[in-house]
N, C-alpha and C positions, 0 to 999 in steps of 0.2 A: 535704358541705362545711362545715367549721366556721364558725360565725358570727364575723364580724370584731369585734375588741375595740372597745368604745366608748371614745373619748378625749374627756373633758370634765371640767371642774372648776368648781364653783360652789356656791351656797347650796342647802340641802336643799329649800327651798320651790320652787325652779325645776325640780327634776327631773321633775315631772309635765308640764312644758311643753316638753320636749326634742323636737326634730325633727332629721332628718338634714340636715347642711349641704348635701348634694347636692340636697335637695328644694326649696330656696329659693334665690333669687338676689338680688344687689345691685340697687339702683334705677338703671337706665341713664340716668334723667333727674334724678339726684340733684343738687340745686342747692347743696349744701354741700361745698366742696372740702376735701379732707384732704391736706396735704403729707406727704411721706414721714416726716418727723419725728413727725407725729401718730400714725401707725401704730406707730412704734417705742415711743412712750410708752404707747399702749393695750396693746401686747403685754406690756410690762413690768408694767403695772397688773393686767391679767387673769392674766398668768402668776403673779404673786405672790398675788393675792386671789381668783382665779377669777371666773367670770361672776356678778355680783351683781344685775343687772337685765336683763330680757329685751329683745330687739330686737322691734320691731313690724313685722308683715308684713301686706300687703294683696294678696290673690290670689297668694300665694307670692313676693311681691317685698318686700324690706326697705324700709320707708319711714322708719323711725326707728331709728337705730343702725347705719347702714352702716359707720361706722368700727369699731365693736365687732365687727360681723360679719366684716369683712376681717381684723381682728386675730385673731379666733378661728380663721379658716381658716389664717392664717400660723403659728399655734401648733400646727396639726395636729389641731384638734378635729374629730371626726367628727359631733358633734351641737352644737346651739346652742339655748338656751332662747328661746322666742318668746311674744309675745302677738299676738292676731289682731284686726285692725280690720275691721269689717264694713260700713263706709260706702261711699259712691260713689267713683268715681275722683277726682272733683273734691275731695271731702272728704278723701280720702287725701293728695292733694297739699297741700291746705291744712294738714293736720295735720303733714306733713313740714316745711313751712316754719315753722309755729308752734313746733314742737319745737326746731328749730335756733335760731330767733330768741330764744326765751325764755331760752335758756342765756346769751345775750350781755347780758341785761338785769340780771343779778345781778353782784355783785362781792364780793371779800373785804374784810373790814375790816382795820385796821392790825395786829391781833393775829396775823394769819397768819404774818408774818415770824418772830415768836418761836416759834410752834408748829412751823413748818418747821425752824427751827434746832434745836429740841429733838429732832426726829425724824430729822434727817439722819444721825446716827451709825448708825441701824438700818435706814434705807431709802434707796435710791438716789434721785436727782433724778427719774428717770423713774417710779419707783414712787410718787412723790408727785405724779404728774401733770405733771411737767416743772418743778416749782418748784425753784429753786436751780441750774437748768441753765445760766443765764447771769445775770450781774449787771453793772451799770454804776455806777461811782462818779461822782457829779456834785455840784457843779461840779468840773471838773478844771482845775488851774491850769497853763498852759503858760508859756513864756518871756514872751510878750506880756502875760499876766496879771500875772506876777511883777514886770514892769517898773514897776508902780505902787506897789510897796512899797520903802521906802527902807532899812529896817534890820530886824534880827531882831524888834524890838518890834512893828513893823508886821505882820510875817509871823505873829506870834502872834494877830493880830486878823483873819486871813484867813477867808473863809467856811468854815463847818463842812461837811465832806464827808458825803454821805449815799449809801446804797446803794439802788438800785431793782432789784427782781427781776422777771424776765420768764419767762413760760412758753416752751416751745420755739416755738410758733406765733408768739407776740408777738416773740420775739427774731429770728426770720427776717425779719419786717417791719422791725424797727429796724435790723438788720444791713444789709439792702439799702439803706435810706435813708441810714445813716451812710456806707456805702461810696460812694454817689453824691456826698455832700458832700466826702468825702476826695479823690475824683477831681477835683473842681472846685477845692478849696482846699488840697490837699496831704495826703499820707498821714500826716503827723506829727500831724494833729489827733486829739485823744482822742475816744472815744465820747461822753463827757460833754459835751464842747464841741459835738459834732455835734447831740446831742439838744437842747442849749440853743438852738442856732440854729434847729432845726426848730420848737421851741415858740415862739420869738420871731416866726417867720414866721407861725405860726398866729394868735398874738395880734394881730399887725398886720393881720390880715384878708387 
């Protein structure tokens, strides 16, 4: 019987750490939730660039990189590159939590918007990790806002509009929050106005 063809793409350094996808499994107690949009972004990134970092396994269970592992399976990969953690069960869970938490402690500086804009002609929003997938202009002036301006000269002095970019995951949260506000205050409200009210409520304590 002929050997099944290996399906995998990634960096050459990871080839020595490949294992069969069927030999490991996702963490059934994974505390990090991945919305469907997250998997779609990961599929696009891995599909374009290949697997560039290993998932971490403990006793054949993925403890770090469950999203990457799922995306690889959805891409039809027969193999995935892994690193093995040899600690205790408690240490493995601690590492899984720390791995996910530390990702949320860093952030992009203001130059990322320019870099993304330059790359958008060559890469999709998903291939850039979800950047550019949604944007919100704020503040947005509705009829109530414009009522305070008497003439064209006043309108020229209205607040400068700025664009805020969200990743897919971030936009899902913002979209749900703005939809709630629209249900309360009217669908005509702009996303920018909704975000302004959410921020005002936060600052008010």
